[in-house]
C-alpha positions in Angstrom: 76.8 55.9 153.0 74.7 55.7 156.1 71.0 55.0 156.6 68.4 57.3 157.7 65.0 55.7 158.7 62.0 57.6 157.3 58.7 56.8 159.1 56.0 57.1 156.3 56.6 57.7 152.6 57.1 61.2 151.6 59.2 61.8 148.3 60.7 65.3 149.2 61.9 64.0 152.4 63.5 60.9 150.7 65.2 63.2 148.1 66.4 65.5 151.1 68.0 62.5 152.8 69.7 61.6 149.6 71.0 65.1 149.2 72.5 64.8 152.6 74.5 61.8 151.2 72.6 59.1 153.0 70.2 56.3 152.1 66.6 56.3 153.1 65.0 53.2 154.7 61.3 53.4 154.7 58.9 52.1 157.3 55.4 52.5 155.6 51.7 51.7 156.2 51.1 50.5 152.6 53.0 49.3 149.4 54.7 52.2 147.6 55.1 51.9 143.8 58.9 51.8 142.9 60.3 50.9 146.3 62.3 47.6 145.9 62.7 44.8 148.5 65.2 45.8 151.2 64.2 49.4 150.9 61.3 49.3 153.1 59.3 47.4 155.7 55.6 47.5 156.0 53.7 47.9 159.4 50.0 48.2 159.9 50.2 51.3 162.0 53.1 54.0 162.3 51.9 54.8 165.8 52.2 51.2 167.2 55.6 51.7 168.5 56.4 48.0 169.4 55.5 47.2 165.7 57.8 50.0 164.3 60.6 48.8 166.7 60.0 45.1 165.4 60.0 46.4 161.8 63.4 48.1 162.1 65.1 45.2 164.2 63.9 42.7 161.6 65.2 44.7 158.7 68.9 44.2 159.9 70.1 47.8 159.2 73.6 48.8 159.6 75.1 52.3 160.4 71.7 53.8 161.0 72.5 57.7 161.4 68.9 59.2 162.1 65.3 58.9 162.1 62.8 61.3 160.5 59.2 61.4 159.7 57.0 63.8 157.8 53.6 62.4 159.2 51.9 63.1 162.4 51.5 59.3 163.1 55.2 58.9 163.1 56.3 61.7 165.7 56.1 59.6 168.8 57.4 56.5 167.3 60.4 58.4 165.9 61.3 59.6 169.4 61.2 56.2 170.9 63.2 54.9 167.9 65.8 57.6 168.4 66.0 56.7 172.1 66.3 53.1 171.4 69.1 53.5 168.8 70.6 56.4 170.7 70.4 58.8 167.7 70.3 62.5 167.5 67.0 64.5 167.5 64.1 64.4 170.0 64.3 61.4 172.3 62.0 62.6 175.1 58.9 60.4 175.1 57.0 62.8 177.4 57.6 65.8 175.2 56.9 64.0 172.1 53.6 62.9 173.6 52.4 66.4 174.3 52.5 67.1 170.4 50.2 64.1 170.0 47.6 64.8 172.3 45.2 68.0 172.2 44.3 67.9 175.7 48.0 67.5 177.0 49.1 70.3 174.7 46.4 72.7 175.8 47.0 71.9 179.4 50.7 72.5 179.3 50.5 75.9 177.8 51.3 79.0 179.9 48.0 80.4 181.5 48.1 83.6 179.5 48.2 82.1 176.1 44.6 82.2 174.7 43.4 78.8 173.7 40.2 76.6 173.8 39.0 75.0 176.9 39.5 71.2 176.3 38.5 68.0 177.9 38.4 64.4 177.0 35.0 63.1 176.0 33.7 59.5 175.9 30.5 57.7 175.2 29.7 58.2 178.9 30.1 62.0 178.9 26.7 63.8 179.0 25.8 66.5 176.6 24.6 69.0 179.7 28.2 68.6 181.2 29.9 69.7 178.0 27.5 72.4 177.2 27.9 73.7 180.9 31.7 73.4 180.8 32.5 74.7 177.2 29.3 76.6 176.0 27.6 76.1 172.8 28.6 75.4 170.1 31.5 73.1 171.1 33.8 71.0 169.0 34.5 67.3 169.1 37.5 65.9 167.5 40.2 63.0 167.8 42.7 63.8 170.5 45.7 62.8 168.4 45.2 64.3 165.1 43.1 64.0 161.8 41.1 66.8 163.1 40.3 68.5 159.8 38.3 65.5 158.5 37.1 64.0 161.8 35.9 67.2 163.5 32.1 68.0 164.2 30.9 71.3 165.6 28.0 70.5 167.9 25.3 73.0 168.4 22.5 71.0 170.0 21.9 67.8 172.0 20.5 66.0 168.9 23.8 66.6 167.2 25.7 65.3 170.1 23.5 62.1 170.2 24.1 61.6 166.4 27.9 61.4 167.3 27.2 59.0 170.0 25.1 56.8 167.6 28.1 57.0 165.0 25.7 57.8 162.2 26.7 57.7 158.4 26.6 61.5 158.5 29.7 61.5 160.8 31.4 58.2 159.5 34.9 59.5 159.8 34.5 60.6 163.3 31.9 58.0 164.3 33.5 55.7 166.9 32.4 57.4 170.1 29.7 55.0 170.7 32.1 51.9 170.6 35.4 53.7 171.6 37.0 51.8 174.4 39.4 54.6 175.2 38.8 57.5 177.6 41.4 59.5 176.0 40.7 59.2 172.1 38.6 62.2 171.8 38.3 65.7 173.1 35.8 68.5 173.2 36.7 71.9 172.9 35.0 75.3 173.3 34.4 77.0 170.1 36.9 79.7 169.1 35.8 82.3 166.5 38.2 83.8 163.9 39.9 83.2 160.8 42.1 80.2 160.8 45.8 80.7 160.1 49.2 78.9 160.5 52.7 79.5 161.2 55.3 77.3 159.9 59.1 77.4 160.8 62.2 76.2 162.5 62.6 76.2 166.2 66.1 75.4 167.4 68.3 76.0 170.5 65.2 77.2 172.4 64.4 80.0 170.1 62.6 80.7 166.8 65.0 80.6 163.8 62.5 81.3 161.1 58.9 81.3 160.3 56.2 82.3 157.7 52.6 82.9 158.0 49.9 81.0 156.0 46.2 81.6 155.6 43.4 79.2 155.1 40.4 80.1 152.9 38.2 78.8 155.6 38.3 77.0 158.7 39.5 73.5 158.3 36.5 71.9 160.0 34.7 72.8 156.6 36.7 69.9 155.0 34.6 67.4 156.8 31.6 68.8 154.9 33.2 68.3 151.5 34.7 71.9 150.9 38.2 72.0 149.4 41.2 72.9 150.8 42.8 76.4 149.9 46.2 77.5 151.5 48.3 80.3 150.7 51.3 82.5 152.0 50.6 85.6 153.4 52.4 88.8 152.6 54.8 90.2 155.3 53.8 93.6 154.2 50.0 93.3 153.8 49.8 91.0 156.8 52.3 92.8 159.0 50.4 92.7 162.2 48.9 89.3 161.8 52.4 88.1 161.2 53.7 89.8 164.3 50.9 88.5 166.6 51.1 84.9 165.1 55.0 84.8 165.6 54.6 86.1 169.1 52.2 83.5 169.8 54.4 80.9 168.3 57.5 81.8 170.3 55.6 81.8 173.6 53.8 78.7 173.0 56.7 76.7 171.7 58.8 77.9 174.8 56.0 77.0 177.2 55.7 73.4 175.5 59.6 73.0 176.0 59.6 72.3 172.4 62.8 70.4 171.4 64.6 71.3 168.0 62.2 70.7 165.1 60.3 71.9 162.0 56.9 73.0 163.3 53.5 73.7 162.2 51.2 75.7 164.4 47.6 76.5 163.7 45.7 79.5 165.3 42.7 81.5 165.2 42.7 85.4 164.6 40.0 88.0 165.3 40.2 91.7 166.0 41.0 91.3 169.8 43.6 88.4 169.7 45.2 85.5 168.1 44.4 82.2 169.9 46.4 78.9 169.8 44.7 76.1 168.3 47.4 73.3 168.0 51.0 72.7 167.0 52.7 69.8 165.4 56.4 68.9 165.9 56.7 68.0 162.1 56.4 69.6 158.7 53.0 70.6 157.4 51.3 67.6 155.9 50.2 69.3 152.7 52.0 71.1 149.7 52.9 74.1 151.8 56.5 73.3 152.3 56.9 73.4 148.5 55.2 76.8 148.5 57.6 78.2 151.0 60.6 77.0 148.7 59.0 78.7 145.9 58.3 81.9 147.7 61.3 82.2 150.1 63.7 79.8 148.8 63.6 78.0 152.2 63.7 74.1 152.0 62.1 72.7 155.2 62.5 69.2 154.0 66.4 69.7 154.1 66.0 71.6 157.4 64.0 68.5 158.8 66.7 66.1 157.8 69.5 68.3 159.2 67.8 68.6 162.6 67.2 64.9 162.7 70.8 64.2 162.0 72.0 66.5 164.8 73.0 69.3 162.5 72.1 73.1 162.5 69.3 73.7 160.0 70.6 76.8 158.2 68.4 78.6 155.9 68.8 81.9 153.9 65.5 83.3 152.9 65.2 85.9 150.2 62.5 88.4 149.7 59.5 87.0 147.9 58.9 88.4 144.6 55.7 86.4 144.4 53.5 84.6 146.9 52.0 81.2 146.3 49.1 79.1 147.2 47.5 76.0 146.4 44.1 74.4 146.1 43.0 70.8 146.3 40.6 70.4 143.3 37.5 68.4 143.3 36.0 66.0 140.8 33.4 63.2 140.8 32.3 60.5 138.3 29.6 62.6 136.6 31.8 65.7 136.1 32.7 66.9 132.7 35.3 69.3 133.9 38.7 69.0 132.2 42.2 70.1 132.9 42.0 72.0 129.7 39.1 74.0 131.0 40.9 75.1 134.0 44.0 76.1 132.2 42.0 78.2 129.9 40.3 80.2 132.8 43.1 80.5 135.3 47.0 81.1 135.3 48.2 78.2 137.1 52.0 77.7 138.0 51.2 73.9 138.4 48.1 72.0 137.6 47.3 68.4 138.2 43.8 67.2 137.2 43.2 63.6 136.1 40.7 62.7 133.4 38.7 60.6 136.0 38.5 60.0 139.8 40.2 56.9 140.7 41.3 57.4 144.1 39.6 60.3 146.0 41.3 61.7 149.1 39.0 62.0 152.0 39.6 65.8 152.0 38.1 66.0 148.5 41.4 66.3 146.8 41.6 64.8 143.3 43.7 67.5 141.5 46.2 70.2 142.6 46.5 73.7 141.4 49.2 76.1 142.5 48.9 79.8 141.6 51.1 82.9 142.3 50.8 86.7 142.6 52.9 89.4 144.0 49.9 90.7 146.2 48.1 88.7 148.9 44.8 90.2 148.2 45.0 89.4 144.7 46.3 85.9 145.3 43.5 85.3 147.9 41.0 86.5 145.1 42.3 84.3 142.5 42.2 81.2 144.8 38.7 82.1 145.7 37.8 82.3 142.0 39.2 78.9 141.3 37.5 77.2 144.4 34.0 78.8 143.5 34.3 77.6 140.1 35.4 74.3 141.0 32.7 73.9 143.7 30.0 74.9 141.1 31.4 72.6 138.5 31.5 69.8 141.2 29.0 70.7 144.0 29.8 70.3 147.6 28.4 66.9 148.6 29.2 65.1 145.6 30.7 61.7 145.4 34.1 62.8 145.8 33.8 64.5 149.0 
């Protein structure tokens, strides 16, 4: 058996590597329970390419067959590592960089693709410059990712100065005041509309397969402590949304000269248009790939490994009998809400809800609920009912947020 290097730990990807008959070797940023000596090497930052190269070199690996990552931080490092080891998959540093920087990405899109106006922003940037160039409100976020929990919508000069002061209110974002890099953050014009996403397979310069997903509310709300809700849209009930989103994905991925990959593209939809938000050259970072397998029988983890090994990602989707969605459930130290309470009230396909909050995620996730329905509108209502109940039992702004 050969070795496949996995940048970051993601259990379904490790299992997919093993199904391909290979052995995963993990390069991780923290210890993972169950991994034995010789199965992994730890680094402080998956984006530090030199450190990742040293980790691989020091591990004395033989017969390395591929490099794969399921994490945003590993996308550029994976391209460099493939280039160094002459492995299949994307080895183009410049193209990989486009998928790690929001300004580069929006600048490279074809001129007729709707998208936010975008520019780098630093502690020297003046509010009046941005408000004139971008209008009000505008959005400030990291250029390279983690936007959902480190994004601020700026509606006034006072709010902008709060960011510069790195206040506690913006503790996840608050590095503008001390940031030494001129390309760490971007400001973007505000794009209205409902946030959706397209996930699929891009291969041989064309879209091979894709599905449409919807968020309950814009992801920027996660920074305010709201729960994440995401679900698969119906190809019938959302036929026009699917058509427009897929057309946008095809045009955007082509103009970005996207290499073979599994992609996750986010967009904003209103009555007039569907506008590009951003695109990742990797699997969705949440439970969404598992929902796609439940709904369509498409395993994007297997497809990701196939592409990273230089193989074709062949999938055979079936017509969905039920659509699936998930919610990241909240909890705090004073909550009396129990798993049994949730099970009595809602028909979960899968439910994880621990007795106490030991390690809160920054997005507010403590538990995970998966539900299903044959109709998209009823699935959305069920998820809304669960979210509203959970937020009432654990108010937004509580200690878990």
